[in-house]
PDB file of N, CA, C, O and CB in Angstrom:
ATOM      1  N   MET A   1     -19.690  -1.380  21.529  1.00  0.00           N
ATOM      2  CA  MET A   1     -19.653  -2.522  20.638  1.00  0.00           C
ATOM      3  C   MET A   1     -18.537  -2.320  19.624  1.00  0.00           C
ATOM      4  O   MET A   1     -18.439  -1.263  19.000  1.00  0.00           O
ATOM      5  CB  MET A   1     -21.016  -2.722  19.932  1.00  0.00           C
ATOM      6  N   TYR A   2     -17.702  -3.329  19.463  1.00  0.00           N
ATOM      7  CA  TYR A   2     -16.564  -3.255  18.558  1.00  0.00           C
ATOM      8  C   TYR A   2     -16.742  -4.282  17.444  1.00  0.00           C
ATOM      9  O   TYR A   2     -16.917  -5.473  17.701  1.00  0.00           O
ATOM     10  CB  TYR A   2     -15.232  -3.490  19.319  1.00  0.00           C
ATOM     11  N   ILE A   3     -16.696  -3.808  16.225  1.00  0.00           N
ATOM     12  CA  ILE A   3     -16.744  -4.694  15.071  1.00  0.00           C
ATOM     13  C   ILE A   3     -15.438  -4.513  14.317  1.00  0.00           C
ATOM     14  O   ILE A   3     -15.159  -3.432  13.798  1.00  0.00           O
ATOM     15  CB  ILE A   3     -17.988  -4.395  14.155  1.00  0.00           C
ATOM     16  N   GLY A   4     -14.644  -5.563  14.256  1.00  0.00           N
ATOM     17  CA  GLY A   4     -13.353  -5.467  13.603  1.00  0.00           C
ATOM     18  C   GLY A   4     -13.224  -6.438  12.456  1.00  0.00           C
ATOM     19  O   GLY A   4     -13.918  -7.451  12.380  1.00  0.00           O
ATOM     20  N   TYR A   5     -12.333  -6.104  11.584  1.00  0.00           N
ATOM     21  CA  TYR A   5     -12.111  -6.924  10.400  1.00  0.00           C
ATOM     22  C   TYR A   5     -10.760  -7.628  10.431  1.00  0.00           C
ATOM     23  O   TYR A   5     -10.375  -8.275   9.457  1.00  0.00           O
ATOM     24  CB  TYR A   5     -12.215  -6.072   9.155  1.00  0.00           C
ATOM     25  N   MET A   6     -10.038  -7.507  11.544  1.00  0.00           N
ATOM     26  CA  MET A   6      -8.704  -8.092  11.608  1.00  0.00           C
ATOM     27  C   MET A   6      -8.752  -9.617  11.477  1.00  0.00           C
ATOM     28  O   MET A   6      -7.898 -10.199  10.808  1.00  0.00           O
ATOM     29  CB  MET A   6      -8.022  -7.699  12.917  1.00  0.00           C
ATOM     30  N   ASN A   7      -9.716 -10.262  12.093  1.00  0.00           N
ATOM     31  CA  ASN A   7      -9.800 -11.726  11.995  1.00  0.00           C
ATOM     32  C   ASN A   7     -10.029 -12.178  10.557  1.00  0.00           C
ATOM     33  O   ASN A   7      -9.495 -13.202  10.130  1.00  0.00           O
ATOM     34  CB  ASN A   7     -10.926 -12.256  12.890  1.00  0.00           C
ATOM     35  N   TYR A   8     -10.819 -11.416   9.816  1.00  0.00           N
ATOM     36  CA  TYR A   8     -11.046 -11.747   8.403  1.00  0.00           C
ATOM     37  C   TYR A   8      -9.765 -11.568   7.592  1.00  0.00           C
ATOM     38  O   TYR A   8      -9.454 -12.390   6.730  1.00  0.00           O
ATOM     39  CB  TYR A   8     -12.170 -10.869   7.816  1.00  0.00           C
ATOM     40  N   LEU A   9      -9.026 -10.497   7.867  1.00  0.00           N
ATOM     41  CA  LEU A   9      -7.768 -10.274   7.156  1.00  0.00           C
ATOM     42  C   LEU A   9      -6.777 -11.388   7.430  1.00  0.00           C
ATOM     43  O   LEU A   9      -6.129 -11.883   6.508  1.00  0.00           O
ATOM     44  CB  LEU A   9      -7.162  -8.933   7.549  1.00  0.00           C
ATOM     45  N   VAL A  10      -6.655 -11.784   8.679  1.00  0.00           N
ATOM     46  CA  VAL A  10      -5.741 -12.864   9.040  1.00  0.00           C
ATOM     47  C   VAL A  10      -6.109 -14.135   8.292  1.00  0.00           C
ATOM     48  O   VAL A  10      -5.244 -14.792   7.712  1.00  0.00           O
ATOM     49  CB  VAL A  10      -5.761 -13.110  10.557  1.00  0.00           C
ATOM     50  N   ALA A  11      -7.382 -14.480   8.305  1.00  0.00           N
ATOM     51  CA  ALA A  11      -7.822 -15.700   7.628  1.00  0.00           C
ATOM     52  C   ALA A  11      -7.587 -15.620   6.123  1.00  0.00           C
ATOM     53  O   ALA A  11      -7.146 -16.595   5.514  1.00  0.00           O
ATOM     54  CB  ALA A  11      -9.301 -15.957   7.911  1.00  0.00           C
ATOM     55  N   ILE A  12      -7.875 -14.479   5.525  1.00  0.00           N
ATOM     56  CA  ILE A  12      -7.685 -14.330   4.074  1.00  0.00           C
ATOM     57  C   ILE A  12      -6.217 -14.453   3.701  1.00  0.00           C
ATOM     58  O   ILE A  12      -5.883 -15.137   2.734  1.00  0.00           O
ATOM     59  CB  ILE A  12      -8.234 -12.979   3.592  1.00  0.00           C
ATOM     60  N   PHE A  13      -5.332 -13.800   4.453  1.00  0.00           N
ATOM     61  CA  PHE A  13      -3.902 -13.879   4.136  1.00  0.00           C
ATOM     62  C   PHE A  13      -3.382 -15.310   4.274  1.00  0.00           C
ATOM     63  O   PHE A  13      -2.650 -15.787   3.407  1.00  0.00           O
ATOM     64  CB  PHE A  13      -3.100 -12.940   5.050  1.00  0.00           C
ATOM     65  N   ILE A  14      -3.748 -15.986   5.338  1.00  0.00           N
ATOM     66  CA  ILE A  14      -3.237 -17.344   5.546  1.00  0.00           C
ATOM     67  C   ILE A  14      -3.816 -18.309   4.512  1.00  0.00           C
ATOM     68  O   ILE A  14      -3.084 -19.131   3.960  1.00  0.00           O
ATOM     69  CB  ILE A  14      -3.569 -17.832   6.968  1.00  0.00           C
ATOM     70  N   ILE A  15      -5.099 -18.221   4.248  1.00  0.00           N
ATOM     71  CA  ILE A  15      -5.722 -19.133   3.290  1.00  0.00           C
ATOM     72  C   ILE A  15      -5.196 -18.903   1.874  1.00  0.00           C
ATOM     73  O   ILE A  15      -4.893 -19.863   1.165  1.00  0.00           O
ATOM     74  CB  ILE A  15      -7.241 -18.968   3.314  1.00  0.00           C
ATOM     75  N   THR A  16      -5.083 -17.632   1.455  1.00  0.00           N
ATOM     76  CA  THR A  16      -4.568 -17.387   0.105  1.00  0.00           C
ATOM     77  C   THR A  16      -3.104 -17.801  -0.014  1.00  0.00           C
ATOM     78  O   THR A  16      -2.682 -18.296  -1.058  1.00  0.00           O
ATOM     79  CB  THR A  16      -4.724 -15.907  -0.264  1.00  0.00           C
ATOM     80  N   GLY A  17      -2.336 -17.602   1.041  1.00  0.00           N
ATOM     81  CA  GLY A  17      -0.946 -18.059   1.021  1.00  0.00           C
ATOM     82  C   GLY A  17      -0.849 -19.566   0.887  1.00  0.00           C
ATOM     83  O   GLY A  17      -0.005 -20.085   0.157  1.00  0.00           O
ATOM     84  N   PHE A  18      -1.727 -20.265   1.604  1.00  0.00           N
ATOM     85  CA  PHE A  18      -1.753 -21.720   1.499  1.00  0.00           C
ATOM     86  C   PHE A  18      -2.121 -22.166   0.086  1.00  0.00           C
ATOM     87  O   PHE A  18      -1.483 -23.058  -0.472  1.00  0.00           O
ATOM     88  CB  PHE A  18      -2.739 -22.307   2.510  1.00  0.00           C
ATOM     89  N   PHE A  19      -3.152 -21.543  -0.494  1.00  0.00           N
ATOM     90  CA  PHE A  19      -3.569 -21.917  -1.844  1.00  0.00           C
ATOM     91  C   PHE A  19      -2.489 -21.612  -2.880  1.00  0.00           C
ATOM     92  O   PHE A  19      -2.289 -22.391  -3.812  1.00  0.00           O
ATOM     93  CB  PHE A  19      -4.854 -21.193  -2.212  1.00  0.00           C
ATOM     94  N   ILE A  20      -1.803 -20.506  -2.728  1.00  0.00           N
ATOM     95  CA  ILE A  20      -0.715 -20.179  -3.655  1.00  0.00           C
ATOM     96  C   ILE A  20       0.378 -21.235  -3.569  1.00  0.00           C
ATOM     97  O   ILE A  20       0.871 -21.712  -4.591  1.00  0.00           O
ATOM     98  CB  ILE A  20      -0.134 -18.778  -3.351  1.00  0.00           C
ATOM     99  N   MET A  21       0.755 -21.601  -2.340  1.00  0.00           N
ATOM    100  CA  MET A  21       1.819 -22.585  -2.182  1.00  0.00           C
ATOM    101  C   MET A  21       1.358 -23.994  -2.587  1.00  0.00           C
ATOM    102  O   MET A  21       2.178 -24.815  -2.997  1.00  0.00           O
ATOM    103  CB  MET A  21       2.312 -22.590  -0.735  1.00  0.00           C
ATOM    104  N   ARG A  22       0.088 -24.272  -2.477  1.00  0.00           N
ATOM    105  CA  ARG A  22      -0.424 -25.606  -2.776  1.00  0.00           C
ATOM    106  C   ARG A  22      -0.678 -25.826  -4.264  1.00  0.00           C
ATOM    107  O   ARG A  22      -0.420 -26.912  -4.783  1.00  0.00           O
ATOM    108  CB  ARG A  22      -1.696 -25.844  -2.009  1.00  0.00           C
ATOM    109  N   TYR A  23      -1.181 -24.802  -4.953  1.00  0.00           N
ATOM    110  CA  TYR A  23      -1.615 -24.999  -6.338  1.00  0.00           C
ATOM    111  C   TYR A  23      -0.766 -24.244  -7.366  1.00  0.00           C
ATOM    112  O   TYR A  23      -0.366 -24.825  -8.374  1.00  0.00           O
ATOM    113  CB  TYR A  23      -3.047 -24.573  -6.474  1.00  0.00           C
ATOM    114  N   ASP A  24      -0.491 -22.984  -7.131  1.00  0.00           N
ATOM    115  CA  ASP A  24       0.232 -22.198  -8.142  1.00  0.00           C
ATOM    116  C   ASP A  24       1.707 -22.560  -8.205  1.00  0.00           C
ATOM    117  O   ASP A  24       2.247 -22.796  -9.286  1.00  0.00           O
ATOM    118  CB  ASP A  24       0.088 -20.713  -7.854  1.00  0.00           C
ATOM    119  N   TYR A  25       2.359 -22.605  -7.051  1.00  0.00           N
ATOM    120  CA  TYR A  25       3.798 -22.849  -7.042  1.00  0.00           C
ATOM    121  C   TYR A  25       4.179 -24.180  -7.702  1.00  0.00           C
ATOM    122  O   TYR A  25       5.079 -24.188  -8.542  1.00  0.00           O
ATOM    123  CB  TYR A  25       4.309 -22.824  -5.617  1.00  0.00           C
ATOM    124  N   PRO A  26       3.537 -25.301  -7.363  1.00  0.00           N
ATOM    125  CA  PRO A  26       3.931 -26.556  -8.029  1.00  0.00           C
ATOM    126  C   PRO A  26       3.689 -26.559  -9.537  1.00  0.00           C
ATOM    127  O   PRO A  26       4.453 -27.174 -10.281  1.00  0.00           O
ATOM    128  CB  PRO A  26       3.184 -27.706  -7.415  1.00  0.00           C
ATOM    129  N   SER A  27       2.639 -25.883  -9.996  1.00  0.00           N
ATOM    130  CA  SER A  27       2.400 -25.871 -11.442  1.00  0.00           C
ATOM    131  C   SER A  27       3.491 -25.103 -12.172  1.00  0.00           C
ATOM    132  O   SER A  27       3.935 -25.526 -13.240  1.00  0.00           O
ATOM    133  CB  SER A  27       1.032 -25.259 -11.755  1.00  0.00           C
ATOM    134  N   TYR A  28       3.923 -23.994 -11.618  1.00  0.00           N
ATOM    135  CA  TYR A  28       5.029 -23.254 -12.242  1.00  0.00           C
ATOM    136  C   TYR A  28       6.339 -24.028 -12.151  1.00  0.00           C
ATOM    137  O   TYR A  28       7.150 -24.006 -13.076  1.00  0.00           O
ATOM    138  CB  TYR A  28       5.190 -21.880 -11.582  1.00  0.00           C
ATOM    139  N   LYS A  29       6.536 -24.710 -11.030  1.00  0.00           N
ATOM    140  CA  LYS A  29       7.770 -25.479 -10.872  1.00  0.00           C
ATOM    141  C   LYS A  29       7.815 -26.643 -11.859  1.00  0.00           C
ATOM    142  O   LYS A  29       8.868 -26.928 -12.427  1.00  0.00           O
ATOM    143  CB  LYS A  29       7.896 -25.999  -9.431  1.00  0.00           C
ATOM    144  N   ASN A  30       6.687 -27.316 -12.068  1.00  0.00           N
ATOM    145  CA  ASN A  30       6.639 -28.446 -13.009  1.00  0.00           C
ATOM    146  C   ASN A  30       6.838 -27.998 -14.454  1.00  0.00           C
ATOM    147  O   ASN A  30       7.398 -28.740 -15.261  1.00  0.00           O
ATOM    148  CB  ASN A  30       5.306 -29.180 -12.881  1.00  0.00           C
ATOM    149  N   LYS A  31       6.385 -26.795 -14.784  1.00  0.00           N
ATOM    150  CA  LYS A  31       6.559 -26.265 -16.132  1.00  0.00           C
ATOM    151  C   LYS A  31       7.916 -25.611 -16.329  1.00  0.00           C
ATOM    152  O   LYS A  31       8.209 -25.074 -17.397  1.00  0.00           O
ATOM    153  CB  LYS A  31       5.471 -25.271 -16.437  1.00  0.00           C
ATOM    154  N   LYS A  32       8.750 -25.661 -15.279  1.00  0.00           N
ATOM    155  CA  LYS A  32      10.104 -25.095 -15.295  1.00  0.00           C
ATOM    156  C   LYS A  32      10.097 -23.589 -15.598  1.00  0.00           C
ATOM    157  O   LYS A  32      10.939 -23.089 -16.345  1.00  0.00           O
ATOM    158  CB  LYS A  32      10.962 -25.826 -16.330  1.00  0.00           C
ATOM    159  N   MET A  33       9.145 -22.892 -15.012  1.00  0.00           N
ATOM    160  CA  MET A  33       9.065 -21.440 -15.125  1.00  0.00           C
ATOM    161  C   MET A  33       9.679 -20.869 -13.846  1.00  0.00           C
ATOM    162  O   MET A  33       8.981 -20.632 -12.860  1.00  0.00           O
ATOM    163  CB  MET A  33       7.568 -20.942 -15.335  1.00  0.00           C
ATOM    164  N   LYS A  34      11.001 -20.653 -13.880  1.00  0.00           N
ATOM    165  CA  LYS A  34      11.750 -20.333 -12.666  1.00  0.00           C
ATOM    166  C   LYS A  34      11.360 -18.994 -12.053  1.00  0.00           C
ATOM    167  O   LYS A  34      11.190 -18.896 -10.838  1.00  0.00           O
ATOM    168  CB  LYS A  34      13.218 -20.331 -12.965  1.00  0.00           C
ATOM    169  N   LYS A  35      11.217 -17.969 -12.878  1.00  0.00           N
ATOM    170  CA  LYS A  35      10.882 -16.648 -12.338  1.00  0.00           C
ATOM    171  C   LYS A  35       9.493 -16.641 -11.713  1.00  0.00           C
ATOM    172  O   LYS A  35       9.293 -16.075 -10.639  1.00  0.00           O
ATOM    173  CB  LYS A  35      10.964 -15.586 -13.435  1.00  0.00           C
ATOM    174  N   GLU A  36       8.543 -17.265 -12.380  1.00  0.00           N
ATOM    175  CA  GLU A  36       7.185 -17.312 -11.861  1.00  0.00           C
ATOM    176  C   GLU A  36       7.106 -18.158 -10.600  1.00  0.00           C
ATOM    177  O   GLU A  36       6.378 -17.819  -9.667  1.00  0.00           O
ATOM    178  CB  GLU A  36       6.235 -17.855 -12.917  1.00  0.00           C
ATOM    179  N   ALA A  37       7.854 -19.263 -10.566  1.00  0.00           N
ATOM    180  CA  ALA A  37       7.869 -20.115  -9.379  1.00  0.00           C
ATOM    181  C   ALA A  37       8.464 -19.364  -8.189  1.00  0.00           C
ATOM    182  O   ALA A  37       7.959 -19.465  -7.071  1.00  0.00           O
ATOM    183  CB  ALA A  37       8.667 -21.407  -9.650  1.00  0.00           C
ATOM    184  N   LYS A  38       9.525 -18.618  -8.431  1.00  0.00           N
ATOM    185  CA  LYS A  38      10.151 -17.848  -7.353  1.00  0.00           C
ATOM    186  C   LYS A  38       9.216 -16.753  -6.846  1.00  0.00           C
ATOM    187  O   LYS A  38       9.127 -16.514  -5.641  1.00  0.00           O
ATOM    188  CB  LYS A  38      11.472 -17.230  -7.833  1.00  0.00           C
ATOM    189  N   ALA A  39       8.521 -16.090  -7.768  1.00  0.00           N
ATOM    190  CA  ALA A  39       7.596 -15.021  -7.373  1.00  0.00           C
ATOM    191  C   ALA A  39       6.412 -15.576  -6.585  1.00  0.00           C
ATOM    192  O   ALA A  39       6.000 -14.984  -5.588  1.00  0.00           O
ATOM    193  CB  ALA A  39       7.093 -14.266  -8.612  1.00  0.00           C
ATOM    194  N   THR A  40       5.860 -16.714  -7.028  1.00  0.00           N
ATOM    195  CA  THR A  40       4.724 -17.275  -6.302  1.00  0.00           C
ATOM    196  C   THR A  40       5.142 -17.826  -4.945  1.00  0.00           C
ATOM    197  O   THR A  40       4.373 -17.754  -3.987  1.00  0.00           O
ATOM    198  CB  THR A  40       4.062 -18.371  -7.125  1.00  0.00           C
ATOM    199  N   LYS A  41       6.354 -18.376  -4.851  1.00  0.00           N
ATOM    200  CA  LYS A  41       6.836 -18.833  -3.553  1.00  0.00           C
ATOM    201  C   LYS A  41       6.979 -17.654  -2.600  1.00  0.00           C
ATOM    202  O   LYS A  41       6.612 -17.746  -1.428  1.00  0.00           O
ATOM    203  CB  LYS A  41       8.178 -19.570  -3.700  1.00  0.00           C
ATOM    204  N   PHE A  42       7.514 -16.548  -3.105  1.00  0.00           N
ATOM    205  CA  PHE A  42       7.665 -15.343  -2.292  1.00  0.00           C
ATOM    206  C   PHE A  42       6.307 -14.809  -1.852  1.00  0.00           C
ATOM    207  O   PHE A  42       6.124 -14.454  -0.688  1.00  0.00           O
ATOM    208  CB  PHE A  42       8.431 -14.264  -3.068  1.00  0.00           C
ATOM    209  N   MET A  43       5.350 -14.750  -2.785  1.00  0.00           N
ATOM    210  CA  MET A  43       4.022 -14.238  -2.453  1.00  0.00           C
ATOM    211  C   MET A  43       3.286 -15.163  -1.485  1.00  0.00           C
ATOM    212  O   MET A  43       2.634 -14.687  -0.556  1.00  0.00           O
ATOM    213  CB  MET A  43       3.197 -14.053  -3.724  1.00  0.00           C
ATOM    214  N   GLY A  44       3.381 -16.455  -1.685  1.00  0.00           N
ATOM    215  CA  GLY A  44       2.705 -17.406  -0.797  1.00  0.00           C
ATOM    216  C   GLY A  44       3.242 -17.347   0.612  1.00  0.00           C
ATOM    217  O   GLY A  44       2.483 -17.261   1.577  1.00  0.00           O
ATOM    218  N   ARG A  45       4.562 -17.393   0.727  1.00  0.00           N
ATOM    219  CA  ARG A  45       5.172 -17.293   2.058  1.00  0.00           C
ATOM    220  C   ARG A  45       4.921 -15.927   2.683  1.00  0.00           C
ATOM    221  O   ARG A  45       4.707 -15.817   3.890  1.00  0.00           O
ATOM    222  CB  ARG A  45       6.676 -17.557   1.976  1.00  0.00           C
ATOM    223  N   GLY A  46       4.950 -14.895   1.856  1.00  0.00           N
ATOM    224  CA  GLY A  46       4.675 -13.553   2.363  1.00  0.00           C
ATOM    225  C   GLY A  46       3.263 -13.425   2.909  1.00  0.00           C
ATOM    226  O   GLY A  46       3.057 -12.812   3.957  1.00  0.00           O
ATOM    227  N   ASN A  47       2.291 -13.996   2.211  1.00  0.00           N
ATOM    228  CA  ASN A  47       0.915 -13.955   2.698  1.00  0.00           C
ATOM    229  C   ASN A  47       0.763 -14.708   4.017  1.00  0.00           C
ATOM    230  O   ASN A  47       0.098 -14.227   4.935  1.00  0.00           O
ATOM    231  CB  ASN A  47      -0.029 -14.539   1.656  1.00  0.00           C
ATOM    232  N   ILE A  48       1.367 -15.867   4.112  1.00  0.00           N
ATOM    233  CA  ILE A  48       1.269 -16.641   5.346  1.00  0.00           C
ATOM    234  C   ILE A  48       1.942 -15.899   6.497  1.00  0.00           C
ATOM    235  O   ILE A  48       1.378 -15.806   7.587  1.00  0.00           O
ATOM    236  CB  ILE A  48       1.903 -18.032   5.164  1.00  0.00           C
ATOM    237  N   LEU A  49       3.136 -15.372   6.265  1.00  0.00           N
ATOM    238  CA  LEU A  49       3.833 -14.642   7.326  1.00  0.00           C
ATOM    239  C   LEU A  49       3.090 -13.373   7.720  1.00  0.00           C
ATOM    240  O   LEU A  49       3.012 -13.041   8.903  1.00  0.00           O
ATOM    241  CB  LEU A  49       5.246 -14.293   6.884  1.00  0.00           C
ATOM    242  N   LEU A  50       2.547 -12.667   6.746  1.00  0.00           N
ATOM    243  CA  LEU A  50       1.787 -11.461   7.054  1.00  0.00           C
ATOM    244  C   LEU A  50       0.556 -11.797   7.887  1.00  0.00           C
ATOM    245  O   LEU A  50       0.228 -11.074   8.828  1.00  0.00           O
ATOM    246  CB  LEU A  50       1.374 -10.743   5.764  1.00  0.00           C
ATOM    247  N   GLY A  51      -0.122 -12.881   7.552  1.00  0.00           N
ATOM    248  CA  GLY A  51      -1.264 -13.311   8.345  1.00  0.00           C
ATOM    249  C   GLY A  51      -0.875 -13.661   9.770  1.00  0.00           C
ATOM    250  O   GLY A  51      -1.578 -13.302  10.714  1.00  0.00           O
ATOM    251  N   LEU A  52       0.248 -14.362   9.932  1.00  0.00           N
ATOM    252  CA  LEU A  52       0.704 -14.718  11.271  1.00  0.00           C
ATOM    253  C   LEU A  52       1.144 -13.496  12.069  1.00  0.00           C
ATOM    254  O   LEU A  52       0.859 -13.402  13.263  1.00  0.00           O
ATOM    255  CB  LEU A  52       1.844 -15.713  11.184  1.00  0.00           C
ATOM    256  N   PHE A  53       1.839 -12.553  11.419  1.00  0.00           N
ATOM    257  CA  PHE A  53       2.254 -11.330  12.118  1.00  0.00           C
ATOM    258  C   PHE A  53       1.054 -10.477  12.504  1.00  0.00           C
ATOM    259  O   PHE A  53       1.035  -9.896  13.589  1.00  0.00           O
ATOM    260  CB  PHE A  53       3.210 -10.514  11.247  1.00  0.00           C
ATOM    261  N   LEU A  54       0.057 -10.394  11.637  1.00  0.00           N
ATOM    262  CA  LEU A  54      -1.152  -9.651  11.980  1.00  0.00           C
ATOM    263  C   LEU A  54      -1.887 -10.312  13.141  1.00  0.00           C
ATOM    264  O   LEU A  54      -2.399  -9.624  14.024  1.00  0.00           O
ATOM    265  CB  LEU A  54      -2.075  -9.544  10.762  1.00  0.00           C
ATOM    266  N   PHE A  55      -1.941 -11.634  13.144  1.00  0.00           N
ATOM    267  CA  PHE A  55      -2.572 -12.348  14.245  1.00  0.00           C
ATOM    268  C   PHE A  55      -1.847 -12.071  15.557  1.00  0.00           C
ATOM    269  O   PHE A  55      -2.477 -11.767  16.570  1.00  0.00           O
ATOM    270  CB  PHE A  55      -2.598 -13.851  13.960  1.00  0.00           C
ATOM    271  N   ALA A  56      -0.515 -12.178  15.535  1.00  0.00           N
ATOM    272  CA  ALA A  56       0.267 -11.943  16.748  1.00  0.00           C
ATOM    273  C   ALA A  56       0.156 -10.490  17.198  1.00  0.00           C
ATOM    274  O   ALA A  56       0.008 -10.219  18.390  1.00  0.00           O
ATOM    275  CB  ALA A  56       1.737 -12.311  16.517  1.00  0.00           C
ATOM    276  N   GLY A  57       0.225  -9.558  16.256  1.00  0.00           N
ATOM    277  CA  GLY A  57       0.108  -8.147  16.603  1.00  0.00           C
ATOM    278  C   GLY A  57      -1.251  -7.807  17.171  1.00  0.00           C
ATOM    279  O   GLY A  57      -1.347  -7.029  18.120  1.00  0.00           O
ATOM    280  N   ASN A  58      -2.297  -8.373  16.613  1.00  0.00           N
ATOM    281  CA  ASN A  58      -3.647  -8.150  17.120  1.00  0.00           C
ATOM    282  C   ASN A  58      -3.800  -8.736  18.520  1.00  0.00           C
ATOM    283  O   ASN A  58      -4.429  -8.128  19.386  1.00  0.00           O
ATOM    284  CB  ASN A  58      -4.687  -8.763  16.171  1.00  0.00           C
ATOM    285  N   TRP A  59      -3.229  -9.906  18.738  1.00  0.00           N
ATOM    286  CA  TRP A  59      -3.288 -10.521  20.054  1.00  0.00           C
ATOM    287  C   TRP A  59      -2.547  -9.672  21.091  1.00  0.00           C
ATOM    288  O   TRP A  59      -3.057  -9.459  22.191  1.00  0.00           O
ATOM    289  CB  TRP A  59      -2.700 -11.934  20.005  1.00  0.00           C
ATOM    290  N   VAL A  60      -1.356  -9.188  20.751  1.00  0.00           N
ATOM    291  CA  VAL A  60      -0.594  -8.338  21.669  1.00  0.00           C
ATOM    292  C   VAL A  60      -1.359  -7.058  21.960  1.00  0.00           C
ATOM    293  O   VAL A  60      -1.445  -6.638  23.114  1.00  0.00           O
ATOM    294  CB  VAL A  60       0.792  -8.009  21.086  1.00  0.00           C
ATOM    295  N   TYR A  61      -1.905  -6.443  20.948  1.00  0.00           N
ATOM    296  CA  TYR A  61      -2.671  -5.202  21.133  1.00  0.00           C
ATOM    297  C   TYR A  61      -3.876  -5.421  22.039  1.00  0.00           C
ATOM    298  O   TYR A  61      -4.118  -4.635  22.954  1.00  0.00           O
ATOM    299  CB  TYR A  61      -3.133  -4.654  19.778  1.00  0.00           C
ATOM    300  N   ASN A  62      -4.633  -6.487  21.786  1.00  0.00           N
ATOM    301  CA  ASN A  62      -5.822  -6.747  22.586  1.00  0.00           C
ATOM    302  C   ASN A  62      -5.489  -7.190  24.008  1.00  0.00           C
ATOM    303  O   ASN A  62      -6.264  -6.935  24.930  1.00  0.00           O
ATOM    304  CB  ASN A  62      -6.669  -7.796  21.913  1.00  0.00           C
ATOM    305  N   THR A  63      -4.349  -7.848  24.195  1.00  0.00           N
ATOM    306  CA  THR A  63      -3.987  -8.340  25.516  1.00  0.00           C
ATOM    307  C   THR A  63      -3.400  -7.255  26.402  1.00  0.00           C
ATOM    308  O   THR A  63      -3.770  -7.152  27.572  1.00  0.00           O
ATOM    309  CB  THR A  63      -3.009  -9.470  25.390  1.00  0.00           C
ATOM    310  N   TRP A  64      -2.493  -6.442  25.872  1.00  0.00           N
ATOM    311  CA  TRP A  64      -1.765  -5.505  26.722  1.00  0.00           C
ATOM    312  C   TRP A  64      -2.143  -4.040  26.559  1.00  0.00           C
ATOM    313  O   TRP A  64      -1.948  -3.260  27.491  1.00  0.00           O
ATOM    314  CB  TRP A  64      -0.332  -5.648  26.465  1.00  0.00           C
ATOM    315  N   PHE A  65      -2.661  -3.649  25.440  1.00  0.00           N
ATOM    316  CA  PHE A  65      -2.892  -2.218  25.205  1.00  0.00           C
ATOM    317  C   PHE A  65      -4.361  -1.807  25.178  1.00  0.00           C
ATOM    318  O   PHE A  65      -4.669  -0.625  25.022  1.00  0.00           O
ATOM    319  CB  PHE A  65      -2.263  -1.824  23.917  1.00  0.00           C
ATOM    320  N   LYS A  66      -5.245  -2.742  25.324  1.00  0.00           N
ATOM    321  CA  LYS A  66      -6.649  -2.397  25.228  1.00  0.00           C
ATOM    322  C   LYS A  66      -7.312  -2.517  26.575  1.00  0.00           C
ATOM    323  O   LYS A  66      -8.510  -2.263  26.698  1.00  0.00           O
ATOM    324  CB  LYS A  66      -7.353  -3.275  24.214  1.00  0.00           C
TER     325      LYS A  66
END
């Protein structure tokens, strides 16, 4: 029996990235806080990309190496 947490990590990274890009980034951009807007854009996109890479890596591992 295998119990893994990879699916939870993927979902958390993608969902938090979406929320950062949806709510935090526009508020900083509207307040003209350039450094904070740039940092939140980087973090939001980074979370989404990390979630997608983890999903793809997990799929490759489970398909070909397991």
